[in-house]
DOPA-193061 format. One record per residue: residue number from 0; residue in three letters; x, y, z of N, C-alpha, C, O, CB in turn. Coordinates in nm, 3 decimals, decimal comma, padded with zeros to 5 digits. Glycine has a CB too. Example, Ala and Ser with C-alpha at 12.3 -4.5 7.8 and 13.67 -1.06 7.14 Angstrom:
REM residues 2
PT   n res  n_east n_north    n_up ca_east ca_north   ca_up  c_east c_north    c_up  o_east o_north    o_up cb_east cb_north   cb_up
PT   0 ALA  01,319 -00,569  00,780  01,230  -00,450  00,780  01,320 -00,330  00,780  01,424 -00,332  00,846  01,131  -00,447  00,905
PT   1 SER  01,285 -00,225  00,708  01,367  -00,106  00,714  01,290  00,003  00,787  01,341  00,114  00,804  01,408  -00,060  00,572
REM end
This chain:
REM residues 136
PT   n res  n_east n_north    n_up ca_east ca_north   ca_up  c_east c_north    c_up  o_east o_north    o_up cb_east cb_north   cb_up
PT   0 UNK  01,670 -00,922 -00,226  01,604  -00,870 -00,289  01,443 -00,916 -00,265  01,423 -01,030 -00,307  01,662  -00,884 -00,403
PT   1 UNK  01,342 -00,861 -00,215  01,197  -00,942 -00,198  01,129 -00,934 -00,331  01,137 -00,841 -00,411  01,090  -00,873 -00,078
PT   2 UNK  01,064 -01,043 -00,345  00,972  -01,033 -00,426  00,836 -01,012 -00,384  00,790 -01,056 -00,279  00,980  -01,125 -00,490
PT   3 UNK  00,751 -00,918 -00,501  00,627  -00,847 -00,469  00,515 -00,935 -00,561  00,562 -00,994 -00,658  00,638  -00,673 -00,510
PT   4 UNK  00,438 -00,940 -00,547  00,287  -01,015 -00,644  00,151 -00,930 -00,549  00,136 -00,889 -00,434  00,267  -01,265 -00,615
PT   5 UNK  00,088 -00,935 -00,646 -00,050  -00,906 -00,633 -00,141 -01,034 -00,634 -00,136 -01,105 -00,734 -00,088  -00,812 -00,743
PT   6 UNK -00,215 -01,064 -00,543 -00,326  -01,181 -00,552 -00,443 -01,138 -00,517 -00,439 -01,015 -00,515 -00,305  -01,301 -00,469
PT   7 UNK -00,536 -01,173 -00,492 -00,689  -01,143 -00,457 -00,722 -01,221 -00,336 -00,737 -01,338 -00,303 -00,795  -01,187 -00,578
PT   8 UNK -00,728 -01,088 -00,278 -00,791  -01,126 -00,083 -00,918 -01,149 -00,082 -00,980 -01,160 -00,187 -00,784  -00,990  00,047
PT   9 UNK -00,985 -01,162  00,056 -01,104  -01,141  00,094 -01,107 -01,028  00,205 -01,019 -01,044  00,290 -01,158  -01,266  00,133
PT  10 UNK -01,167 -00,948  00,219 -01,182  -00,860  00,334 -01,238 -00,962  00,468 -01,339 -01,033  00,469 -01,298  -00,730  00,290
PT  11 UNK -01,165 -00,947  00,547 -01,227  -01,010  00,699 -01,319 -00,968  00,776 -01,353 -01,029  00,878 -01,146  -01,016  00,792
PT  12 UNK -01,383 -00,827  00,725 -01,487  -00,812  00,769 -01,627 -00,836  00,690 -01,738 -00,848  00,743 -01,470  -00,707  00,810
PT  13 UNK -01,604 -00,839  00,580 -01,668  -00,875  00,491 -01,655 -00,996  00,371 -01,634 -00,978  00,251 -01,675  -00,779  00,458
PT  14 UNK -01,671 -01,108  00,433 -01,613  -01,216  00,319 -01,622 -01,182  00,161 -01,539 -01,192  00,071 -01,697  -01,356  00,335
PT  15 UNK -01,752 -01,141  00,164 -01,764  -01,148 -00,028 -01,703 -01,012 -00,088 -01,724 -00,990 -00,207 -01,958  -01,154 -00,097
PT  16 UNK -01,634 -00,925 -00,018 -01,529  -00,827 -00,076 -01,446 -00,888 -00,105 -01,382 -00,933 -00,010 -01,478  -00,728 -00,008
PT  17 UNK -01,406 -00,918 -00,226 -01,240  -00,944 -00,256 -01,192 -00,791 -00,324 -01,260 -00,700 -00,373 -01,209  -01,098 -00,391
PT  18 UNK -01,028 -00,809 -00,303 -00,942  -00,699 -00,343 -00,828 -00,776 -00,381 -00,822 -00,899 -00,378 -00,913  -00,587 -00,233
PT  19 UNK -00,700 -00,664 -00,430 -00,619  -00,654 -00,517 -00,532 -00,680 -00,366 -00,567 -00,597 -00,282 -00,615  -00,520 -00,630
PT  20 UNK -00,435 -00,772 -00,319 -00,338  -00,764 -00,194 -00,224 -00,797 -00,227 -00,196 -00,882 -00,312 -00,368  -00,843 -00,080
PT  21 UNK -00,126 -00,714 -00,143  00,061  -00,739 -00,210  00,087 -00,866 -00,105  00,047 -00,884  00,010  00,218  -00,560 -00,170
PT  22 UNK  00,164 -00,940 -00,185  00,229  -01,016 -00,119  00,375 -01,047 -00,141  00,426 -01,088 -00,246  00,164  -01,108 -00,122
PT  23 UNK  00,437 -01,021 -00,019  00,554  -01,009  00,004  00,633 -01,104  00,008  00,658 -01,113  00,128  00,565  -00,958  00,084
PT  24 UNK  00,702 -01,199 -00,055  00,792  -01,336 -00,005  00,666 -01,426  00,037  00,578 -01,444 -00,047  00,918  -01,305  00,149
PT  25 UNK  00,657 -01,473  00,141  00,550  -01,530  00,219  00,440 -01,444  00,283  00,337 -01,499  00,322  00,608  -01,599  00,320
PT  26 UNK  00,453 -01,337  00,293  00,360  -01,202  00,336  00,262 -01,171  00,299  00,282 -01,083  00,215  00,398  -01,097  00,318
PT  27 UNK  00,128 -01,195  00,312  00,031  -01,149  00,282 -00,031 -01,026  00,385 -00,083 -01,027  00,496 -00,041  -01,258  00,262
PT  28 UNK  00,004 -00,916  00,285  00,036  -00,782  00,377 -00,064 -00,760  00,446 -00,048 -00,734  00,565  00,066  -00,650  00,310
PT  29 UNK -00,196 -00,764  00,390 -00,293  -00,714  00,475 -00,307 -00,777  00,592 -00,274 -00,711  00,690 -00,406  -00,709  00,420
PT  30 UNK -00,353 -00,904  00,615 -00,360  -00,942  00,717 -00,268 -00,976  00,842 -00,288 -01,021  00,955 -00,406  -01,004  00,685
PT  31 UNK -00,141 -00,926  00,756 -00,012  -00,910  00,834  00,031 -00,766  00,928  00,115 -00,744  01,014  00,095  -00,930  00,723
PT  32 UNK -00,067 -00,689  00,865 -00,051  -00,574  00,900 -00,177 -00,509  01,016 -00,190 -00,402  01,076 -00,038  -00,507  00,766
PT  33 UNK -00,260 -00,643  01,008 -00,406  -00,623  01,056 -00,490 -00,519  01,003 -00,558 -00,444  01,073 -00,408  -00,599  01,190
PT  34 UNK -00,483 -00,518  00,862 -00,576  -00,438  00,796 -00,699 -00,494  00,746 -00,700 -00,571  00,650 -00,517  -00,383  00,698
PT  35 UNK -00,836 -00,449  00,828 -00,972  -00,523  00,824 -01,094 -00,437  00,769 -01,193 -00,485  00,714 -01,009  -00,571  00,974
PT  36 UNK -01,069 -00,294  00,793 -01,166  -00,261  00,762 -01,132 -00,132  00,626 -01,182 -00,020  00,621 -01,237  -00,229  00,897
PT  37 UNK -01,056 -00,180  00,551 -01,020  -00,087  00,416 -00,958 -00,194  00,307 -00,908 -00,306  00,316 -00,891   00,050  00,454
PT  38 UNK -00,978 -00,126  00,227 -00,945  -00,237  00,086 -00,830 -00,145 -00,005 -00,807 -00,024 -00,002 -01,122  -00,272 -00,037
PT  39 UNK -00,772 -00,245 -00,079 -00,624  -00,194 -00,128 -00,687 -00,062 -00,213 -00,795 -00,034 -00,264 -00,519  -00,329 -00,243
PT  40 UNK -00,571 -00,005 -00,202 -00,552   00,123 -00,293 -00,560  00,123 -00,441 -00,616  00,211 -00,506 -00,427   00,174 -00,271
PT  41 UNK -00,498  00,014 -00,490 -00,481  -00,017 -00,595 -00,632 -00,054 -00,674 -00,638 -00,023 -00,793 -00,382  -00,115 -00,580
PT  42 UNK -00,741 -00,114 -00,618 -00,861  -00,124 -00,658 -00,919 -00,002 -00,698 -01,005 -00,005 -00,787 -00,929  -00,181 -00,570
PT  43 UNK -00,872  00,149 -00,623 -00,982   00,242 -00,592 -00,950  00,322 -00,735 -01,041  00,333 -00,817 -00,971   00,338 -00,428
PT  44 UNK -00,789  00,389 -00,767 -00,802   00,469 -00,844 -00,633  00,444 -00,913 -00,528  00,413 -00,854 -00,858   00,608 -00,774
PT  45 UNK -00,656  00,467 -01,033 -00,531   00,453 -01,088 -00,398  00,552 -01,041 -00,279  00,538 -01,069 -00,559   00,469 -01,226
PT  46 UNK -00,477  00,672 -00,947 -00,350   00,766 -00,918 -00,272  00,697 -00,796 -00,149  00,696 -00,785 -00,399   00,934 -00,874
PT  47 UNK -00,361  00,640 -00,707 -00,304   00,567 -00,602 -00,154  00,452 -00,659 -00,039  00,450 -00,613 -00,446   00,478 -00,538
PT  48 UNK -00,213  00,372 -00,768 -00,074   00,317 -00,837  00,056  00,379 -00,881  00,172  00,339 -00,873 -00,104   00,268 -00,944
PT  49 UNK -00,021  00,535 -00,952  00,124   00,607 -00,973  00,173  00,671 -00,913  00,270  00,739 -00,949  00,146   00,670 -01,051
PT  50 UNK  00,107  00,669 -00,763  00,198   00,724 -00,628  00,321  00,592 -00,595  00,442  00,606 -00,574  00,069   00,749 -00,457
PT  51 UNK  00,243  00,470 -00,598  00,325   00,374 -00,601  00,424  00,368 -00,658  00,529  00,374 -00,593  00,285   00,296 -00,624
PT  52 UNK  00,430  00,356 -00,801  00,506   00,369 -00,904  00,609  00,487 -00,902  00,715  00,464 -00,960  00,423   00,375 -01,008
PT  53 UNK  00,594  00,601 -00,849  00,646   00,725 -00,800  00,668  00,886 -00,917  00,730  00,991 -00,932  00,794   00,666 -00,742
PT  54 UNK  00,557  00,794 -00,976  00,501   00,874 -01,128  00,417  01,005 -01,102  00,421  01,108 -01,169  00,388   00,766 -01,225
PT  55 UNK  00,334  00,976 -00,983  00,270   01,111 -00,946  00,306  01,124 -00,786  00,342  01,026 -00,720  00,092   01,115 -00,979
PT  56 UNK  00,290  01,266 -00,726  00,281   01,322 -00,623  00,235  01,278 -00,480  00,172  01,381 -00,458  00,227   01,399 -00,658
PT  57 UNK  00,221  01,220 -00,391  00,134   01,152 -00,297  00,009  01,279 -00,284  00,018  01,394 -00,325  00,228   01,107 -00,137
PT  58 UNK -00,094  01,222 -00,220 -00,198   01,299 -00,194 -00,166  01,363 -00,035 -00,216  01,464  00,013 -00,336   01,208 -00,212
PT  59 UNK -00,064  01,266  00,032 -00,058   01,303  00,165  00,038  01,386  00,241  00,139  01,320  00,267 -00,058   01,207  00,217
PT  60 UNK  00,043  01,496  00,281  00,144   01,588  00,303  00,268  01,560  00,372  00,350  01,647  00,404  00,094   01,680  00,361
PT  61 UNK  00,283  01,382  00,402  00,383   01,294  00,447  00,468  01,258  00,349  00,582  01,219  00,375  00,334   01,183  00,503
PT  62 UNK  00,408  01,269  00,193  00,462   01,210  00,101  00,455  01,085  00,085  00,484  01,028 -00,020  00,558   01,236  00,098
PT  63 UNK  00,414  01,029  00,191  00,392   00,858  00,195  00,270  00,817  00,091  00,189  00,890  00,033  00,339   00,800  00,370
PT  64 UNK  00,288  00,681  00,089  00,182   00,695 -00,013  00,058  00,572  00,037  00,107  00,470  00,083  00,258   00,663 -00,184
PT  65 UNK -00,048  00,575  00,033 -00,167   00,496  00,042 -00,140  00,363 -00,003 -00,116  00,338 -00,121 -00,277   00,554 -00,033
PT  66 UNK -00,144  00,264  00,104 -00,158   00,128  00,016 -00,317  00,062  00,076 -00,363 -00,020 -00,004  00,002   00,000  00,055
PT  67 UNK -00,358  00,072  00,135 -00,479   00,064  00,172 -00,576  00,144  00,245 -00,548  00,186  00,357 -00,475  -00,014  00,215
PT  68 UNK -00,722  00,176  00,176 -00,797   00,309  00,198 -00,930  00,264  00,250 -00,946  00,142  00,239 -00,814   00,404  00,058
PT  69 UNK -01,018  00,321  00,298 -01,156   00,320  00,344 -01,218  00,256  00,272 -01,225  00,289  00,154 -01,219   00,428  00,357
PT  70 UNK -01,298  00,117  00,330 -01,377   00,054  00,244 -01,510  00,101  00,175 -01,557  00,051  00,073 -01,398  -00,042  00,304
PT  71 UNK -01,568  00,219  00,256 -01,670   00,285  00,192 -01,656  00,379  00,095 -01,733  00,379 -00,001 -01,734   00,335  00,269
PT  72 UNK -01,565  00,463  00,105 -01,542   00,589  00,039 -01,407  00,626 -00,029 -01,399  00,698 -00,128 -01,566   00,684  00,133
PT  73 UNK -01,307  00,570  00,032 -01,184   00,563  00,003 -01,114  00,708  00,016 -01,019  00,739 -00,055 -01,176   00,502 -00,126
PT  74 UNK -01,174  00,799  00,121 -01,113   00,945  00,102 -01,006  00,900  00,208 -01,018  00,803  00,284 -01,221   01,103  00,142
PT  75 UNK -00,913  00,976  00,200 -00,770   00,984  00,294 -00,796  01,072  00,410 -00,701  01,078  00,489 -00,631   01,052  00,210
PT  76 UNK -00,913  01,149  00,445 -00,955   01,193  00,536 -00,970  01,114  00,680 -00,935  01,158  00,790 -01,048   01,232  00,488
PT  77 UNK -01,038  00,971  00,647 -01,098   00,873  00,712 -00,973  00,768  00,769 -00,982  00,675  00,850 -01,208   00,807  00,609
PT  78 UNK -00,835  00,826  00,684 -00,717   00,767  00,729 -00,700  00,622  00,620 -00,778  00,559  00,549 -00,734   00,734  00,907
PT  79 UNK -00,544  00,610  00,655 -00,495   00,514  00,543 -00,409  00,422  00,603 -00,381  00,427  00,723 -00,421   00,583  00,425
PT  80 UNK -00,366  00,342  00,529 -00,262   00,250  00,564 -00,139  00,270  00,468 -00,140  00,207  00,362 -00,316   00,104  00,557
PT  81 UNK -00,032  00,355  00,497  00,050   00,417  00,413  00,204  00,346  00,415  00,220  00,255  00,497  00,049   00,567  00,454
PT  82 UNK  00,298  00,377  00,343  00,413   00,323  00,315  00,521  00,454  00,267  00,482  00,549  00,199  00,383   00,208  00,203
PT  83 UNK  00,637  00,442  00,308  00,711   00,520  00,249  00,808  00,454  00,111  00,876  00,353  00,131  00,786   00,572  00,364
PT  84 UNK  00,807  00,504  00,008  00,813   00,435 -00,119  00,952  00,547 -00,178  00,948  00,665 -00,214  00,634   00,435 -00,219
PT  85 UNK  01,054  00,460 -00,170  01,176   00,527 -00,264  01,257  00,462 -00,343  01,298  00,351 -00,310  01,268   00,589 -00,197
PT  86 UNK  01,294  00,524 -00,464  01,369   00,495 -00,548  01,485  00,488 -00,529  01,534  00,596 -00,496  01,356   00,547 -00,622
PT  87 UNK  01,574  00,379 -00,537  01,719   00,355 -00,523  01,767  00,321 -00,648  01,868  00,249 -00,650  01,754   00,249 -00,425
PT  88 UNK  01,721  00,354 -00,748  01,819   00,338 -00,886  01,760  00,193 -00,970  01,674  00,192 -01,058  02,014   00,310 -00,831
PT  89 UNK  01,824  00,092 -00,921  01,755  -00,044 -00,965  01,698 -00,122 -00,870  01,673 -00,243 -00,875  01,841  -00,133 -01,029
PT  90 UNK  01,670 -00,011 -00,744  01,562  -00,086 -00,649  01,476 -00,013 -00,589  01,493  00,108 -00,574  01,614  -00,158 -00,544
PT  91 UNK  01,335 -00,099 -00,533  01,250   00,008 -00,509  01,252 -00,045 -00,334  01,248 -00,161 -00,293  01,085   00,010 -00,614
PT  92 UNK  01,260  00,086 -00,249  01,229   00,001 -00,100  01,088  00,082 -00,047  01,067  00,199 -00,078  01,385   00,024  00,041
PT  93 UNK  01,016  00,021  00,018  00,912  -00,010  00,090  00,946 -00,007  00,249  00,996 -00,108  00,299  00,864  -00,141  00,041
PT  94 UNK  00,922  00,104  00,325  00,945   00,088  00,465  00,856  00,226  00,560  00,796  00,321  00,509  01,128   00,091  00,482
PT  95 UNK  00,867  00,203  00,673  00,784   00,242  00,784  00,640  00,261  00,762  00,589  00,372  00,749  00,831   00,358  00,837
PT  96 UNK  00,582  00,160  00,758  00,400   00,131  00,771  00,352  00,181  00,863  00,355  00,151  00,982  00,340  -00,005  00,790
PT  97 UNK  00,296  00,275  00,798  00,173   00,321  00,944  00,040  00,363  00,910  00,010  00,342  00,792  00,220   00,463  01,040
PT  98 UNK -00,039  00,412  00,975 -00,186   00,490  00,948 -00,154  00,659  00,965 -00,075  00,729  01,029 -00,322   00,434  01,084
PT  99 UNK -00,232  00,674  00,895 -00,220   00,847  00,898 -00,322  00,867  00,803 -00,361  00,778  00,727 -00,063   00,930  00,847
PT 100 UNK -00,385  01,029  00,809 -00,464   01,059  00,721 -00,443  01,227  00,670 -00,341  01,281  00,714 -00,597   01,018  00,779
PT 101 UNK -00,517  01,296  00,599 -00,495   01,402  00,516 -00,555  01,518  00,630 -00,519  01,634  00,613 -00,577   01,386  00,356
PT 102 UNK -00,624  01,493  00,718 -00,680   01,582  00,820 -00,572  01,592  00,951 -00,583  01,691  01,023 -00,833   01,520  00,865
PT 103 UNK -00,475  01,497  00,983 -00,433   01,517  01,069 -00,279  01,475  01,070 -00,240  01,379  01,004 -00,513   01,473  01,144
PT 104 UNK -00,196  01,551  01,145 -00,084   01,511  01,139 -00,024  01,399  01,207 -00,082  01,361  01,309 -00,033   01,595  01,158
PT 105 UNK  00,071  01,345  01,174  00,153   01,210  01,244  00,092  01,098  01,214 -00,027  01,089  01,185  00,163   01,204  01,401
PT 106 UNK  00,179  01,001  01,222  00,178   00,833  01,209  00,178  00,775  01,297  00,244  00,791  01,400  00,267   00,769  01,153
PT 107 UNK  00,079  00,672  01,262  00,067   00,554  01,368  00,118  00,469  01,376  00,140  00,444  01,257 -00,015   00,502  01,384
PT 108 UNK  00,171  00,374  01,444  00,238   00,226  01,363  00,198  00,152  01,512  00,228  00,198  01,623  00,461   00,221  01,300
PT 109 UNK  00,103 -00,005  01,481  00,107  -00,073  01,553  00,215 -00,167  01,534  00,285 -00,150  01,434  00,004  -00,106  01,564
PT 110 UNK  00,247 -00,280  01,623  00,379  -00,317  01,644  00,385 -00,398  01,536  00,500 -00,441  01,520  00,418  -00,377  01,776
PT 111 UNK  00,293 -00,443  01,439  00,364  -00,518  01,304  00,380 -00,431  01,238  00,481 -00,443  01,168  00,298  -00,622  01,220
PT 112 UNK  00,305 -00,307  01,222  00,387  -00,221  01,110  00,488 -00,185  01,180  00,543 -00,127  01,087  00,320  -00,090  01,041
PT 113 UNK  00,583 -00,166  01,292  00,668  -00,128  01,346  00,778 -00,225  01,286  00,886 -00,184  01,245  00,641  -00,117  01,481
PT 114 UNK  00,742 -00,347  01,285  00,856  -00,417  01,268  00,855 -00,550  01,150  00,896 -00,666  01,150  00,886  -00,464  01,409
PT 115 UNK  00,772 -00,441  01,036  00,738  -00,464  00,884  00,846 -00,418  00,798  00,888 -00,305  00,822  00,609  -00,388  00,838
PT 116 UNK  00,891 -00,474  00,716  00,993  -00,404  00,630  01,163 -00,352  00,701  01,203 -00,365  00,817  00,902  -00,265  00,581
PT 117 UNK  01,204 -00,317  00,634  01,207  -00,241  00,487  01,203 -00,378  00,371  01,250 -00,487  00,404  01,379  -00,130  00,467
PT 118 UNK  01,148 -00,357  00,251  01,150  -00,436  00,175  01,211 -00,359  00,030  01,181 -00,253 -00,025  01,018  -00,498  00,182
PT 119 UNK  01,291 -00,447  00,005  01,365  -00,429 -00,135  01,334 -00,483 -00,250  01,358 -00,603 -00,265  01,480  -00,466 -00,132
PT 120 UNK  01,276 -00,410 -00,354  01,229  -00,479 -00,473  01,287 -00,470 -00,579  01,317 -00,353 -00,604  01,122  -00,453 -00,504
PT 121 UNK  01,328 -00,564 -00,679  01,405  -00,528 -00,821  01,292 -00,462 -00,866  01,175 -00,495 -00,846  01,466  -00,657 -00,931
PT 122 UNK  01,342 -00,345 -00,943  01,230  -00,216 -00,976  01,199 -00,241 -01,100  01,141 -00,143 -01,147  01,281  -00,055 -00,968
PT 123 UNK  01,216 -00,384 -01,228  01,147  -00,423 -01,311  01,063 -00,472 -01,260  00,953 -00,424 -01,288  01,189  -00,480 -01,387
PT 124 UNK  01,066 -00,572 -01,176  00,939  -00,666 -01,119  00,878 -00,580 -01,032  00,766 -00,617 -00,997  00,977  -00,810 -01,036
PT 125 UNK  00,918 -00,476 -00,985  00,810  -00,399 -00,948  00,701 -00,350 -00,994  00,585 -00,364 -00,955  00,838  -00,330 -00,920
PT 126 UNK  00,766 -00,264 -01,118  00,707  -00,230 -01,218  00,608 -00,305 -01,279  00,487 -00,283 -01,283  00,783  -00,206 -01,288
PT 127 UNK  00,672 -00,395 -01,324  00,581  -00,515 -01,370  00,412 -00,547 -01,299  00,302 -00,548 -01,356  00,679  -00,648 -01,333
PT 128 UNK  00,446 -00,569 -01,162  00,350  -00,594 -01,082  00,233 -00,464 -01,049  00,111 -00,477 -01,032  00,425  -00,642 -00,964
PT 129 UNK  00,297 -00,364 -01,048  00,224  -00,232 -01,012  00,148 -00,179 -01,152  00,028 -00,151 -01,159  00,343  -00,110 -00,950
PT 130 UNK  00,230 -00,173 -01,246  00,187  -00,090 -01,368  00,040 -00,103 -01,428 -00,030 -00,016 -01,481  00,280  -00,127 -01,479
PT 131 UNK  00,011 -00,251 -01,403 -00,120  -00,269 -01,450 -00,242 -00,174 -01,405 -00,335 -00,140 -01,477 -00,150  -00,398 -01,416
PT 132 UNK -00,219 -00,136 -01,258 -00,353  -00,114 -01,173 -00,309  00,081 -01,234 -00,387  00,172 -01,208 -00,348  -00,181 -00,934
PT 133 UNK -00,239  00,094 -01,275 -00,192   00,247 -01,291 -00,301  00,331 -01,419 -00,320  00,451 -01,437 -00,001   00,243 -01,351
PT 134 UNK -00,346  00,238 -01,474 -00,469   00,296 -01,587 -00,601  00,251 -01,585 -00,670  00,221 -01,683 -00,439   00,266 -01,730
PT 135 UNK -00,643  00,245 -01,424 -00,765   00,211 -01,405 -00,820  00,355 -01,337 -00,938  00,365 -01,302 -00,775   00,070 -01,318
REM end
């Protein structure tokens, strides 16, 4: 099982901007995936956290969930770094990291995204990490 934590990260483009990032084991996800001009969806809106918790449907036609969104407006039309989230009973699975938008069809994956995951989280630990952001 993979461990998930939320930690305070600094944006690589603007060092004065901090955001909540995902740490999976020893992997700090934003820098690992090459995310530099986006912020965590957790800091934007509680509905993104509810999508990660599979309590709300995704705003994207693909059903994938935004992890990182536009730093300026958080609009999915600008594109987002997304993940496929699946409930496997006592586990949550994250897989198929990529970039997509709600204005265009298709998924773009850089080499890091293609080689990342899948990750399997203990459901109780996962809910405990993400739940506090659902009320924002």
